[in-house]
PyMOL Python script that loads the backbone (N, CA, C, O; Angstrom):
from pymol import cmd

cmd.read_pdbstr("""\
ATOM      1  N   MET A   1     -18.559  53.138   2.773  1.00  0.00           N
ATOM      2  CA  MET A   1     -17.408  52.734   1.975  1.00  0.00           C
ATOM      3  C   MET A   1     -16.407  53.596   2.516  1.00  0.00           C
ATOM      4  O   MET A   1     -16.679  54.768   2.775  1.00  0.00           O
ATOM      5  N   ASN A   2     -14.991  52.997   2.755  1.00  0.00           N
ATOM      6  CA  ASN A   2     -13.914  53.669   3.137  1.00  0.00           C
ATOM      7  C   ASN A   2     -12.989  54.087   1.769  1.00  0.00           C
ATOM      8  O   ASN A   2     -13.316  53.749   0.631  1.00  0.00           O
ATOM      9  N   ALA A   3     -12.029  54.717   2.022  1.00  0.00           N
ATOM     10  CA  ALA A   3     -11.270  55.191   0.968  1.00  0.00           C
ATOM     11  C   ALA A   3     -10.567  54.047   0.044  1.00  0.00           C
ATOM     12  O   ALA A   3     -10.629  54.006  -1.185  1.00  0.00           O
ATOM     13  N   GLU A   4      -9.997  53.276   0.754  1.00  0.00           N
ATOM     14  CA  GLU A   4      -9.231  52.266   0.304  1.00  0.00           C
ATOM     15  C   GLU A   4     -10.471  51.463  -0.699  1.00  0.00           C
ATOM     16  O   GLU A   4     -10.087  51.148  -1.825  1.00  0.00           O
ATOM     17  N   GLN A   5     -11.478  51.231  -0.441  1.00  0.00           N
ATOM     18  CA  GLN A   5     -12.717  50.358  -1.069  1.00  0.00           C
ATOM     19  C   GLN A   5     -12.894  51.373  -2.229  1.00  0.00           C
ATOM     20  O   GLN A   5     -12.830  50.866  -3.349  1.00  0.00           O
ATOM     21  N   GLU A   6     -13.120  52.799  -2.169  1.00  0.00           N
ATOM     22  CA  GLU A   6     -13.631  53.544  -3.136  1.00  0.00           C
ATOM     23  C   GLU A   6     -12.472  53.546  -4.067  1.00  0.00           C
ATOM     24  O   GLU A   6     -12.787  53.630  -5.254  1.00  0.00           O
ATOM     25  N   LEU A   7     -11.064  53.464  -3.770  1.00  0.00           N
ATOM     26  CA  LEU A   7     -10.017  53.763  -4.885  1.00  0.00           C
ATOM     27  C   LEU A   7     -10.125  52.196  -5.723  1.00  0.00           C
ATOM     28  O   LEU A   7      -9.986  52.005  -6.931  1.00  0.00           O
ATOM     29  N   PHE A   8     -10.375  51.329  -4.802  1.00  0.00           N
ATOM     30  CA  PHE A   8     -10.493  49.885  -5.682  1.00  0.00           C
ATOM     31  C   PHE A   8     -11.518  49.987  -6.631  1.00  0.00           C
ATOM     32  O   PHE A   8     -11.369  49.650  -7.805  1.00  0.00           O
ATOM     33  N   TYR A   9     -12.848  50.568  -6.027  1.00  0.00           N
ATOM     34  CA  TYR A   9     -13.777  50.472  -7.249  1.00  0.00           C
ATOM     35  C   TYR A   9     -13.815  51.289  -8.306  1.00  0.00           C
ATOM     36  O   TYR A   9     -14.508  51.052  -9.296  1.00  0.00           O
ATOM     37  N   LYS A  10     -12.968  52.455  -8.157  1.00  0.00           N
ATOM     38  CA  LYS A  10     -12.897  53.461  -9.146  1.00  0.00           C
ATOM     39  C   LYS A  10     -11.948  52.870 -10.085  1.00  0.00           C
ATOM     40  O   LYS A  10     -12.094  53.083 -11.289  1.00  0.00           O
ATOM     41  N   GLU A  11     -10.867  52.054  -9.595  1.00  0.00           N
ATOM     42  CA  GLU A  11      -9.923  51.514 -10.622  1.00  0.00           C
ATOM     43  C   GLU A  11     -10.542  50.381 -11.349  1.00  0.00           C
ATOM     44  O   GLU A  11     -10.161  50.082 -12.480  1.00  0.00           O
ATOM     45  N   LEU A  12     -11.377  49.816 -10.804  1.00  0.00           N
ATOM     46  CA  LEU A  12     -12.428  48.673 -11.469  1.00  0.00           C
ATOM     47  C   LEU A  12     -13.039  49.336 -12.746  1.00  0.00           C
ATOM     48  O   LEU A  12     -12.867  48.907 -13.888  1.00  0.00           O
ATOM     49  N   ARG A  13     -13.749  50.398 -12.419  1.00  0.00           N
ATOM     50  CA  ARG A  13     -14.501  51.184 -13.063  1.00  0.00           C
ATOM     51  C   ARG A  13     -13.660  51.431 -14.561  1.00  0.00           C
ATOM     52  O   ARG A  13     -14.040  51.255 -15.718  1.00  0.00           O
ATOM     53  N   LYS A  14     -12.458  51.878 -14.049  1.00  0.00           N
ATOM     54  CA  LYS A  14     -11.491  52.423 -15.236  1.00  0.00           C
ATOM     55  C   LYS A  14     -11.143  51.128 -16.180  1.00  0.00           C
ATOM     56  O   LYS A  14     -11.081  51.203 -17.407  1.00  0.00           O
ATOM     57  N   ILE A  15     -10.951  50.073 -15.517  1.00  0.00           N
ATOM     58  CA  ILE A  15     -10.751  48.751 -16.221  1.00  0.00           C
ATOM     59  C   ILE A  15     -11.856  48.381 -17.147  1.00  0.00           C
ATOM     60  O   ILE A  15     -11.652  48.050 -18.315  1.00  0.00           O
ATOM     61  N   GLN A  16     -13.078  48.449 -16.574  1.00  0.00           N
ATOM     62  CA  GLN A  16     -14.339  48.263 -17.210  1.00  0.00           C
ATOM     63  C   GLN A  16     -14.442  49.102 -18.409  1.00  0.00           C
ATOM     64  O   GLN A  16     -14.468  48.567 -19.517  1.00  0.00           O
ATOM     65  N   ASP A  17     -14.498  50.286 -18.284  1.00  0.00           N
ATOM     66  CA  ASP A  17     -14.643  51.445 -19.311  1.00  0.00           C
ATOM     67  C   ASP A  17     -13.566  51.162 -20.509  1.00  0.00           C
ATOM     68  O   ASP A  17     -13.889  51.170 -21.697  1.00  0.00           O
ATOM     69  N   PHE A  18     -12.247  50.912 -20.036  1.00  0.00           N
ATOM     70  CA  PHE A  18     -11.189  50.641 -21.057  1.00  0.00           C
ATOM     71  C   PHE A  18     -11.471  49.545 -21.747  1.00  0.00           C
ATOM     72  O   PHE A  18     -11.250  49.502 -22.957  1.00  0.00           O
ATOM     73  N   ALA A  19     -12.006  48.492 -21.061  1.00  0.00           N
ATOM     74  CA  ALA A  19     -12.310  47.024 -21.910  1.00  0.00           C
ATOM     75  C   ALA A  19     -13.212  47.180 -22.770  1.00  0.00           C
ATOM     76  O   ALA A  19     -13.097  46.693 -23.895  1.00  0.00           O
ATOM     77  N   ILE A  20     -14.405  47.976 -22.345  1.00  0.00           N
ATOM     78  CA  ILE A  20     -15.544  47.963 -23.392  1.00  0.00           C
ATOM     79  C   ILE A  20     -15.140  49.199 -24.523  1.00  0.00           C
ATOM     80  O   ILE A  20     -15.572  49.078 -25.669  1.00  0.00           O
ATOM     81  N   GLY A  21     -14.491  50.116 -24.243  1.00  0.00           N
ATOM     82  CA  GLY A  21     -14.126  50.846 -25.260  1.00  0.00           C
ATOM     83  C   GLY A  21     -13.193  50.305 -26.350  1.00  0.00           C
ATOM     84  O   GLY A  21     -13.368  50.598 -27.533  1.00  0.00           O
ATOM     85  N   ARG A  22     -12.256  49.555 -25.956  1.00  0.00           N
ATOM     86  CA  ARG A  22     -11.317  49.080 -26.662  1.00  0.00           C
ATOM     87  C   ARG A  22     -12.202  47.725 -27.719  1.00  0.00           C
ATOM     88  O   ARG A  22     -12.112  47.581 -28.938  1.00  0.00           O
ATOM     89  N   THR A  23     -12.814  47.102 -26.973  1.00  0.00           N
ATOM     90  CA  THR A  23     -13.715  46.130 -28.007  1.00  0.00           C
ATOM     91  C   THR A  23     -14.622  46.710 -28.811  1.00  0.00           C
ATOM     92  O   THR A  23     -14.604  46.290 -29.968  1.00  0.00           O
ATOM     93  N   LEU A  24     -15.678  47.829 -28.474  1.00  0.00           N
ATOM     94  CA  LEU A  24     -16.435  48.461 -29.349  1.00  0.00           C
ATOM     95  C   LEU A  24     -15.413  48.774 -30.401  1.00  0.00           C
ATOM     96  O   LEU A  24     -15.658  48.354 -31.532  1.00  0.00           O
ATOM     97  N   SER A  25     -14.162  49.534 -30.178  1.00  0.00           N
ATOM     98  CA  SER A  25     -13.424  50.316 -31.328  1.00  0.00           C
ATOM     99  C   SER A  25     -12.988  49.084 -32.345  1.00  0.00           C
ATOM    100  O   SER A  25     -12.711  49.356 -33.513  1.00  0.00           O
ATOM    101  N   ARG A  26     -12.941  47.790 -31.887  1.00  0.00           N
ATOM    102  CA  ARG A  26     -12.412  46.729 -32.822  1.00  0.00           C
ATOM    103  C   ARG A  26     -13.588  45.965 -33.235  1.00  0.00           C
ATOM    104  O   ARG A  26     -13.278  45.099 -34.052  1.00  0.00           O
ATOM    105  N   GLN A  27     -14.847  45.992 -32.945  1.00  0.00           N
ATOM    106  CA  GLN A  27     -15.890  44.942 -33.108  1.00  0.00           C
ATOM    107  C   GLN A  27     -15.996  44.584 -34.526  1.00  0.00           C
ATOM    108  O   GLN A  27     -16.097  43.409 -34.880  1.00  0.00           O
ATOM    109  N   ASP A  28     -15.973  45.724 -35.476  1.00  0.00           N
ATOM    110  CA  ASP A  28     -15.888  45.317 -36.900  1.00  0.00           C
ATOM    111  C   ASP A  28     -15.082  44.116 -37.418  1.00  0.00           C
ATOM    112  O   ASP A  28     -15.457  43.382 -38.332  1.00  0.00           O
ATOM    113  N   LYS A  29     -13.903  43.992 -36.715  1.00  0.00           N
ATOM    114  CA  LYS A  29     -12.890  43.005 -37.035  1.00  0.00           C
ATOM    115  C   LYS A  29     -13.241  41.620 -36.619  1.00  0.00           C
ATOM    116  O   LYS A  29     -12.545  40.685 -37.016  1.00  0.00           O
ATOM    117  N   TYR A  30     -14.312  41.410 -35.814  1.00  0.00           N
ATOM    118  CA  TYR A  30     -14.525  40.027 -35.277  1.00  0.00           C
ATOM    119  C   TYR A  30     -15.532  39.444 -36.132  1.00  0.00           C
ATOM    120  O   TYR A  30     -16.538  40.075 -36.458  1.00  0.00           O
ATOM    121  N   GLU A  31     -15.277  38.151 -36.543  1.00  0.00           N
ATOM    122  CA  GLU A  31     -16.056  37.358 -37.425  1.00  0.00           C
ATOM    123  C   GLU A  31     -17.238  36.478 -36.226  1.00  0.00           C
ATOM    124  O   GLU A  31     -18.400  36.231 -36.546  1.00  0.00           O
ATOM    125  N   ARG A  32     -16.802  36.209 -35.229  1.00  0.00           N
ATOM    126  CA  ARG A  32     -17.580  35.453 -34.313  1.00  0.00           C
ATOM    127  C   ARG A  32     -17.764  36.424 -32.831  1.00  0.00           C
ATOM    128  O   ARG A  32     -16.844  37.107 -32.381  1.00  0.00           O
ATOM    129  N   VAL A  33     -18.777  36.350 -32.363  1.00  0.00           N
ATOM    130  CA  VAL A  33     -19.079  36.876 -30.921  1.00  0.00           C
ATOM    131  C   VAL A  33     -18.106  36.097 -30.040  1.00  0.00           C
ATOM    132  O   VAL A  33     -17.413  36.714 -29.231  1.00  0.00           O
ATOM    133  N   GLU A  34     -18.040  35.085 -30.130  1.00  0.00           N
ATOM    134  CA  GLU A  34     -17.262  34.283 -29.066  1.00  0.00           C
ATOM    135  C   GLU A  34     -15.827  34.881 -28.993  1.00  0.00           C
ATOM    136  O   GLU A  34     -15.270  35.003 -27.902  1.00  0.00           O
ATOM    137  N   ASP A  35     -15.247  35.242 -30.126  1.00  0.00           N
ATOM    138  CA  ASP A  35     -13.933  35.861 -30.069  1.00  0.00           C
ATOM    139  C   ASP A  35     -13.848  37.120 -29.406  1.00  0.00           C
ATOM    140  O   ASP A  35     -12.867  37.366 -28.704  1.00  0.00           O
ATOM    141  N   MET A  36     -14.889  38.046 -29.570  1.00  0.00           N
ATOM    142  CA  MET A  36     -15.023  39.186 -28.849  1.00  0.00           C
ATOM    143  C   MET A  36     -15.195  39.164 -27.464  1.00  0.00           C
ATOM    144  O   MET A  36     -14.723  39.998 -26.692  1.00  0.00           O
ATOM    145  N   MET A  37     -15.875  38.203 -27.160  1.00  0.00           N
ATOM    146  CA  MET A  37     -16.110  37.949 -25.612  1.00  0.00           C
ATOM    147  C   MET A  37     -14.706  37.376 -24.985  1.00  0.00           C
ATOM    148  O   MET A  37     -14.273  37.776 -23.904  1.00  0.00           O
ATOM    149  N   GLU A  38     -14.120  36.499 -25.703  1.00  0.00           N
ATOM    150  CA  GLU A  38     -12.839  36.064 -25.311  1.00  0.00           C
ATOM    151  C   GLU A  38     -11.930  37.419 -24.856  1.00  0.00           C
ATOM    152  O   GLU A  38     -11.544  37.612 -23.703  1.00  0.00           O
ATOM    153  N   ASP A  39     -11.682  38.269 -25.942  1.00  0.00           N
ATOM    154  CA  ASP A  39     -10.932  39.302 -25.652  1.00  0.00           C
ATOM    155  C   ASP A  39     -11.169  40.361 -24.685  1.00  0.00           C
ATOM    156  O   ASP A  39     -10.287  40.886 -24.004  1.00  0.00           O
ATOM    157  N   ILE A  40     -12.534  40.677 -24.657  1.00  0.00           N
ATOM    158  CA  ILE A  40     -13.235  41.534 -23.745  1.00  0.00           C
ATOM    159  C   ILE A  40     -13.017  40.813 -22.350  1.00  0.00           C
ATOM    160  O   ILE A  40     -12.805  41.709 -21.533  1.00  0.00           O
ATOM    161  N   THR A  41     -12.986  39.763 -21.825  1.00  0.00           N
ATOM    162  CA  THR A  41     -12.753  38.873 -20.563  1.00  0.00           C
ATOM    163  C   THR A  41     -11.253  38.986 -20.472  1.00  0.00           C
ATOM    164  O   THR A  41     -10.702  39.477 -19.487  1.00  0.00           O
ATOM    165  N   TYR A  42     -10.591  38.510 -21.542  1.00  0.00           N
ATOM    166  CA  TYR A  42      -9.079  38.688 -21.201  1.00  0.00           C
ATOM    167  C   TYR A  42      -8.489  39.977 -20.949  1.00  0.00           C
ATOM    168  O   TYR A  42      -7.541  39.959 -20.165  1.00  0.00           O
ATOM    169  N   ASP A  43      -8.823  41.085 -21.424  1.00  0.00           N
ATOM    170  CA  ASP A  43      -8.444  42.573 -21.181  1.00  0.00           C
ATOM    171  C   ASP A  43      -9.007  42.592 -19.704  1.00  0.00           C
ATOM    172  O   ASP A  43      -8.163  42.915 -18.869  1.00  0.00           O
ATOM    173  N   VAL A  44     -10.109  42.345 -19.281  1.00  0.00           N
ATOM    174  CA  VAL A  44     -10.754  42.611 -17.917  1.00  0.00           C
ATOM    175  C   VAL A  44      -9.730  41.811 -16.805  1.00  0.00           C
ATOM    176  O   VAL A  44      -9.179  42.370 -15.856  1.00  0.00           O
ATOM    177  N   ILE A  45      -9.639  40.689 -17.077  1.00  0.00           N
ATOM    178  CA  ILE A  45      -8.755  39.607 -16.077  1.00  0.00           C
ATOM    179  C   ILE A  45      -7.055  40.160 -15.987  1.00  0.00           C
ATOM    180  O   ILE A  45      -6.292  40.217 -15.022  1.00  0.00           O
ATOM    181  N   TYR A  46      -6.879  40.495 -17.324  1.00  0.00           N
ATOM    182  CA  TYR A  46      -5.393  40.924 -17.241  1.00  0.00           C
ATOM    183  C   TYR A  46      -5.208  42.209 -16.533  1.00  0.00           C
ATOM    184  O   TYR A  46      -4.229  42.403 -15.813  1.00  0.00           O
ATOM    185  N   MET A  47      -6.277  43.226 -16.759  1.00  0.00           N
ATOM    186  CA  MET A  47      -5.925  44.364 -16.038  1.00  0.00           C
ATOM    187  C   MET A  47      -6.119  44.232 -14.577  1.00  0.00           C
ATOM    188  O   MET A  47      -5.431  44.787 -13.720  1.00  0.00           O
ATOM    189  N   ILE A  48      -7.189  43.392 -14.365  1.00  0.00           N
ATOM    190  CA  ILE A  48      -7.246  43.264 -12.574  1.00  0.00           C
ATOM    191  C   ILE A  48      -6.130  42.493 -12.247  1.00  0.00           C
ATOM    192  O   ILE A  48      -5.649  42.953 -11.211  1.00  0.00           O
ATOM    193  N   CYS A  49      -5.400  41.388 -12.712  1.00  0.00           N
ATOM    194  CA  CYS A  49      -4.265  40.863 -12.435  1.00  0.00           C
ATOM    195  C   CYS A  49      -3.172  42.196 -12.217  1.00  0.00           C
ATOM    196  O   CYS A  49      -2.490  42.237 -11.193  1.00  0.00           O
ATOM    197  N   GLU A  50      -3.072  43.222 -13.212  1.00  0.00           N
ATOM    198  CA  GLU A  50      -2.024  44.234 -13.306  1.00  0.00           C
ATOM    199  C   GLU A  50      -2.361  44.792 -12.046  1.00  0.00           C
ATOM    200  O   GLU A  50      -1.408  44.914 -11.277  1.00  0.00           O
ATOM    201  N   MET A  51      -3.729  45.248 -11.541  1.00  0.00           N
ATOM    202  CA  MET A  51      -3.957  45.985 -10.522  1.00  0.00           C
ATOM    203  C   MET A  51      -3.643  45.083  -9.281  1.00  0.00           C
ATOM    204  O   MET A  51      -2.959  45.721  -8.480  1.00  0.00           O
ATOM    205  N   ILE A  52      -3.893  43.914  -8.892  1.00  0.00           N
ATOM    206  CA  ILE A  52      -3.545  43.325  -7.823  1.00  0.00           C
ATOM    207  C   ILE A  52      -1.904  43.405  -7.880  1.00  0.00           C
ATOM    208  O   ILE A  52      -1.355  43.662  -6.809  1.00  0.00           O
ATOM    209  N   ASP A  53      -1.199  43.239  -8.856  1.00  0.00           N
ATOM    210  CA  ASP A  53       0.307  43.345  -8.870  1.00  0.00           C
ATOM    211  C   ASP A  53       0.746  44.635  -8.748  1.00  0.00           C
ATOM    212  O   ASP A  53       1.969  44.767  -8.734  1.00  0.00           O
ATOM    213  N   GLY A  54      -0.076  45.850  -8.636  1.00  0.00           N
ATOM    214  CA  GLY A  54       0.463  47.269  -8.538  1.00  0.00           C
ATOM    215  C   GLY A  54       0.863  47.587  -9.607  1.00  0.00           C
ATOM    216  O   GLY A  54       1.727  48.454  -9.474  1.00  0.00           O
ATOM    217  N   GLN A  55       0.662  47.302 -10.750  1.00  0.00           N
ATOM    218  CA  GLN A  55       1.220  47.874 -12.061  1.00  0.00           C
ATOM    219  C   GLN A  55       0.098  48.951 -12.708  1.00  0.00           C
ATOM    220  O   GLN A  55       0.401  49.536 -13.747  1.00  0.00           O
ATOM    221  N   ARG A  56      -1.041  49.167 -12.149  1.00  0.00           N
ATOM    222  CA  ARG A  56      -1.817  50.126 -12.791  1.00  0.00           C
ATOM    223  C   ARG A  56      -1.970  51.308 -11.980  1.00  0.00           C
ATOM    224  O   ARG A  56      -2.360  52.370 -12.464  1.00  0.00           O
ATOM    225  N   ASN A  57      -1.640  51.143 -10.609  1.00  0.00           N
ATOM    226  CA  ASN A  57      -1.680  52.559  -9.815  1.00  0.00           C
ATOM    227  C   ASN A  57      -0.764  52.419  -8.629  1.00  0.00           C
ATOM    228  O   ASN A  57      -0.862  51.520  -7.794  1.00  0.00           O
ATOM    229  N   ALA A  58       0.121  53.366  -8.621  1.00  0.00           N
ATOM    230  CA  ALA A  58       1.292  52.985  -7.522  1.00  0.00           C
ATOM    231  C   ALA A  58       0.324  53.119  -6.148  1.00  0.00           C
ATOM    232  O   ALA A  58       1.008  53.373  -5.156  1.00  0.00           O
ATOM    233  N   LEU A  59      -0.720  53.036  -5.951  1.00  0.00           N
ATOM    234  CA  LEU A  59      -1.253  53.290  -4.523  1.00  0.00           C
ATOM    235  C   LEU A  59      -2.130  51.938  -4.258  1.00  0.00           C
ATOM    236  O   LEU A  59      -2.992  51.917  -3.379  1.00  0.00           O
ATOM    237  N   ILE A  60      -1.846  50.817  -5.082  1.00  0.00           N
ATOM    238  CA  ILE A  60      -2.862  49.946  -5.187  1.00  0.00           C
ATOM    239  C   ILE A  60      -1.727  48.672  -5.616  1.00  0.00           C
ATOM    240  O   ILE A  60      -1.050  48.638  -6.644  1.00  0.00           O
ATOM    241  N   ARG A  61      -1.748  47.580  -4.416  1.00  0.00           N
ATOM    242  CA  ARG A  61      -1.071  46.593  -4.881  1.00  0.00           C
ATOM    243  C   ARG A  61      -1.730  45.377  -3.673  1.00  0.00           C
ATOM    244  O   ARG A  61      -1.812  45.666  -2.479  1.00  0.00           O
ATOM    245  N   TYR A  62      -2.060  44.332  -4.098  1.00  0.00           N
ATOM    246  CA  TYR A  62      -2.715  43.356  -3.242  1.00  0.00           C
ATOM    247  C   TYR A  62      -2.063  42.074  -3.263  1.00  0.00           C
ATOM    248  O   TYR A  62      -1.451  41.680  -4.256  1.00  0.00           O
ATOM    249  N   ASP A  63      -2.188  41.321  -2.060  1.00  0.00           N
ATOM    250  CA  ASP A  63      -2.123  39.992  -1.991  1.00  0.00           C
ATOM    251  C   ASP A  63      -2.972  39.149  -1.819  1.00  0.00           C
ATOM    252  O   ASP A  63      -3.825  39.377  -0.961  1.00  0.00           O
ATOM    253  N   ILE A  64      -3.017  37.917  -2.565  1.00  0.00           N
ATOM    254  CA  ILE A  64      -3.864  36.788  -2.772  1.00  0.00           C
ATOM    255  C   ILE A  64      -3.302  35.667  -1.886  1.00  0.00           C
ATOM    256  O   ILE A  64      -2.221  35.081  -1.943  1.00  0.00           O
ATOM    257  N   ILE A  65      -4.569  35.511  -0.870  1.00  0.00           N
ATOM    258  CA  ILE A  65      -4.241  34.573   0.405  1.00  0.00           C
ATOM    259  C   ILE A  65      -5.059  33.510   0.159  1.00  0.00           C
ATOM    260  O   ILE A  65      -6.241  33.741  -0.093  1.00  0.00           O
ATOM    261  N   ASN A  66      -4.502  31.963   0.192  1.00  0.00           N
ATOM    262  CA  ASN A  66      -5.327  30.951   0.221  1.00  0.00           C
ATOM    263  C   ASN A  66      -5.412  30.816   1.618  1.00  0.00           C
ATOM    264  O   ASN A  66      -4.408  30.711   2.322  1.00  0.00           O
ATOM    265  N   ILE A  67      -6.752  30.813   2.126  1.00  0.00           N
ATOM    266  CA  ILE A  67      -6.982  30.873   3.469  1.00  0.00           C
ATOM    267  C   ILE A  67      -7.046  29.518   4.230  1.00  0.00           C
ATOM    268  O   ILE A  67      -7.081  29.455   5.459  1.00  0.00           O
ATOM    269  N   GLN A  68      -7.061  28.363   3.349  1.00  0.00           N
ATOM    270  CA  GLN A  68      -6.771  27.009   3.787  1.00  0.00           C
ATOM    271  C   GLN A  68      -5.351  26.869   4.417  1.00  0.00           C
ATOM    272  O   GLN A  68      -5.102  26.208   5.425  1.00  0.00           O
ATOM    273  N   ASN A  69      -4.370  27.654   3.609  1.00  0.00           N
ATOM    274  CA  ASN A  69      -3.017  27.066   4.192  1.00  0.00           C
ATOM    275  C   ASN A  69      -2.151  28.504   4.559  1.00  0.00           C
ATOM    276  O   ASN A  69      -1.018  28.538   5.041  1.00  0.00           O
ATOM    277  N   ASN A  70      -2.916  29.556   4.231  1.00  0.00           N
ATOM    278  CA  ASN A  70      -2.216  31.094   4.451  1.00  0.00           C
ATOM    279  C   ASN A  70      -1.155  31.329   3.412  1.00  0.00           C
ATOM    280  O   ASN A  70      -0.475  32.330   3.637  1.00  0.00           O
ATOM    281  N   HIS A  71      -0.873  30.706   2.419  1.00  0.00           N
ATOM    282  CA  HIS A  71       0.073  30.908   1.386  1.00  0.00           C
ATOM    283  C   HIS A  71      -0.381  31.913   0.556  1.00  0.00           C
ATOM    284  O   HIS A  71      -1.592  31.980   0.346  1.00  0.00           O
ATOM    285  N   LYS A  72       0.437  32.777   0.000  1.00  0.00           N
ATOM    286  CA  LYS A  72       0.259  33.896  -0.649  1.00  0.00           C
ATOM    287  C   LYS A  72       0.657  33.312  -2.246  1.00  0.00           C
ATOM    288  O   LYS A  72       1.730  32.888  -2.676  1.00  0.00           O
ATOM    289  N   ILE A  73      -0.703  33.482  -2.932  1.00  0.00           N
ATOM    290  CA  ILE A  73      -0.612  32.810  -4.273  1.00  0.00           C
ATOM    291  C   ILE A  73       0.459  33.633  -5.239  1.00  0.00           C
ATOM    292  O   ILE A  73       1.170  33.036  -6.047  1.00  0.00           O
ATOM    293  N   ASN A  74       0.492  35.160  -5.051  1.00  0.00           N
ATOM    294  CA  ASN A  74       0.962  35.912  -5.890  1.00  0.00           C
ATOM    295  C   ASN A  74       2.518  36.421  -5.112  1.00  0.00           C
ATOM    296  O   ASN A  74       2.888  37.589  -5.236  1.00  0.00           O
ATOM    297  N   ASP A  75       3.226  35.551  -4.431  1.00  0.00           N
ATOM    298  CA  ASP A  75       4.330  35.569  -3.828  1.00  0.00           C
ATOM    299  C   ASP A  75       5.557  35.485  -4.836  1.00  0.00           C
ATOM    300  O   ASP A  75       5.692  34.390  -5.381  1.00  0.00           O
ATOM    301  N   LYS A  76       6.307  36.302  -5.105  1.00  0.00           N
ATOM    302  CA  LYS A  76       7.605  36.349  -6.001  1.00  0.00           C
ATOM    303  C   LYS A  76       7.177  36.032  -7.408  1.00  0.00           C
ATOM    304  O   LYS A  76       7.955  35.360  -8.085  1.00  0.00           O
ATOM    305  N   THR A  77       6.048  36.427  -7.929  1.00  0.00           N
ATOM    306  CA  THR A  77       5.400  36.212  -9.089  1.00  0.00           C
ATOM    307  C   THR A  77       4.461  37.519  -9.438  1.00  0.00           C
ATOM    308  O   THR A  77       3.842  38.109  -8.552  1.00  0.00           O
ATOM    309  N   MET A  78       4.428  37.840 -10.580  1.00  0.00           N
ATOM    310  CA  MET A  78       3.081  38.857 -11.359  1.00  0.00           C
ATOM    311  C   MET A  78       2.091  37.936 -11.766  1.00  0.00           C
ATOM    312  O   MET A  78       2.425  36.990 -12.479  1.00  0.00           O
ATOM    313  N   LEU A  79       0.913  38.084 -11.410  1.00  0.00           N
ATOM    314  CA  LEU A  79      -0.176  37.417 -11.834  1.00  0.00           C
ATOM    315  C   LEU A  79      -0.349  37.747 -13.252  1.00  0.00           C
ATOM    316  O   LEU A  79      -0.612  36.819 -14.017  1.00  0.00           O
ATOM    317  N   HIS A  80      -0.224  39.079 -13.764  1.00  0.00           N
ATOM    318  CA  HIS A  80      -0.684  39.234 -14.922  1.00  0.00           C
ATOM    319  C   HIS A  80       0.328  38.837 -16.084  1.00  0.00           C
ATOM    320  O   HIS A  80       0.140  39.086 -17.275  1.00  0.00           O
ATOM    321  N   ASP A  81       1.580  38.091 -15.478  1.00  0.00           N
ATOM    322  CA  ASP A  81       2.480  37.563 -16.534  1.00  0.00           C
ATOM    323  C   ASP A  81       2.070  36.362 -16.943  1.00  0.00           C
ATOM    324  O   ASP A  81       2.545  35.913 -17.987  1.00  0.00           O
ATOM    325  N   TRP A  82       1.182  35.669 -16.258  1.00  0.00           N
ATOM    326  CA  TRP A  82       0.752  34.133 -16.347  1.00  0.00           C
ATOM    327  C   TRP A  82      -0.727  34.281 -17.371  1.00  0.00           C
ATOM    328  O   TRP A  82      -1.243  33.253 -17.812  1.00  0.00           O
ATOM    329  N   CYS A  83      -1.299  35.608 -17.668  1.00  0.00           N
ATOM    330  CA  CYS A  83      -2.513  35.245 -18.123  1.00  0.00           C
ATOM    331  C   CYS A  83      -2.298  34.890 -19.652  1.00  0.00           C
ATOM    332  O   CYS A  83      -3.123  34.099 -20.110  1.00  0.00           O
ATOM    333  N   GLU A  84      -1.526  35.254 -20.328  1.00  0.00           N
ATOM    334  CA  GLU A  84      -1.323  34.704 -21.935  1.00  0.00           C
ATOM    335  C   GLU A  84      -1.062  33.196 -21.732  1.00  0.00           C
ATOM    336  O   GLU A  84      -1.352  32.501 -22.705  1.00  0.00           O
ATOM    337  N   LYS A  85      -0.631  32.642 -20.786  1.00  0.00           N
ATOM    338  CA  LYS A  85      -0.358  31.097 -21.049  1.00  0.00           C
ATOM    339  C   LYS A  85      -1.696  30.398 -20.578  1.00  0.00           C
ATOM    340  O   LYS A  85      -1.889  29.337 -21.172  1.00  0.00           O
ATOM    341  N   TYR A  86      -2.670  30.738 -19.648  1.00  0.00           N
ATOM    342  CA  TYR A  86      -3.754  30.419 -19.483  1.00  0.00           C
ATOM    343  C   TYR A  86      -5.142  30.781 -20.053  1.00  0.00           C
ATOM    344  O   TYR A  86      -6.092  30.014 -20.202  1.00  0.00           O
ATOM    345  N   LEU A  87      -5.075  32.132 -20.351  1.00  0.00           N
ATOM    346  CA  LEU A  87      -6.385  32.396 -21.069  1.00  0.00           C
ATOM    347  C   LEU A  87      -6.158  32.368 -22.524  1.00  0.00           C
ATOM    348  O   LEU A  87      -5.091  32.314 -23.137  1.00  0.00           O
ATOM    349  N   ARG A  88      -7.628  32.426 -23.049  1.00  0.00           N
ATOM    350  CA  ARG A  88      -7.550  32.692 -24.434  1.00  0.00           C
ATOM    351  C   ARG A  88      -8.086  34.100 -24.791  1.00  0.00           C
ATOM    352  O   ARG A  88      -9.003  34.699 -24.229  1.00  0.00           O
ATOM    353  N   CYS A  89      -7.190  34.584 -26.033  1.00  0.00           N
ATOM    354  CA  CYS A  89      -7.715  35.646 -26.691  1.00  0.00           C
ATOM    355  C   CYS A  89      -7.208  35.595 -28.196  1.00  0.00           C
ATOM    356  O   CYS A  89      -6.372  34.811 -28.644  1.00  0.00           O
ATOM    357  N   THR A  90      -7.836  36.520 -28.833  1.00  0.00           N
ATOM    358  CA  THR A  90      -7.530  36.578 -30.414  1.00  0.00           C
ATOM    359  C   THR A  90      -6.382  37.322 -30.533  1.00  0.00           C
ATOM    360  O   THR A  90      -5.870  37.833 -29.536  1.00  0.00           O
ATOM    361  N   ASN A  91      -5.905  37.447 -31.656  1.00  0.00           N
ATOM    362  CA  ASN A  91      -5.102  38.504 -32.233  1.00  0.00           C
ATOM    363  C   ASN A  91      -5.228  39.594 -32.983  1.00  0.00           C
ATOM    364  O   ASN A  91      -4.410  40.102 -33.750  1.00  0.00           O
ATOM    365  N   ILE A  92      -6.448  39.962 -32.673  1.00  0.00           N
ATOM    366  CA  ILE A  92      -7.158  41.294 -33.272  1.00  0.00           C
ATOM    367  C   ILE A  92      -6.738  42.441 -32.763  1.00  0.00           C
ATOM    368  O   ILE A  92      -7.219  43.504 -33.156  1.00  0.00           O
TER     369      ILE A  92
END
""", "prot")
cmd.dss("prot")
cmd.show_as("cartoon", "prot")
cmd.util.cbc("prot")
cmd.orient("prot")
């Protein structure tokens, strides 16, 4: 594994640890398991989008390329800004 790949996976591990810890700290507030699952998946997806956008670590920023037409889907936009519009989460 090269240094860039290692940095990528270390950042993913931080995201995973944070999402688990945050959800466990709030688990008594959830009435339904589905709500807890929505929140943990929302947190993980949001933070991965932040990582892609370069908002979590100054050394990491990625472009997402559609290989069919070579267009960059995150050109002139921050992916994490769209999570709230498209993904479900509770207000816990």
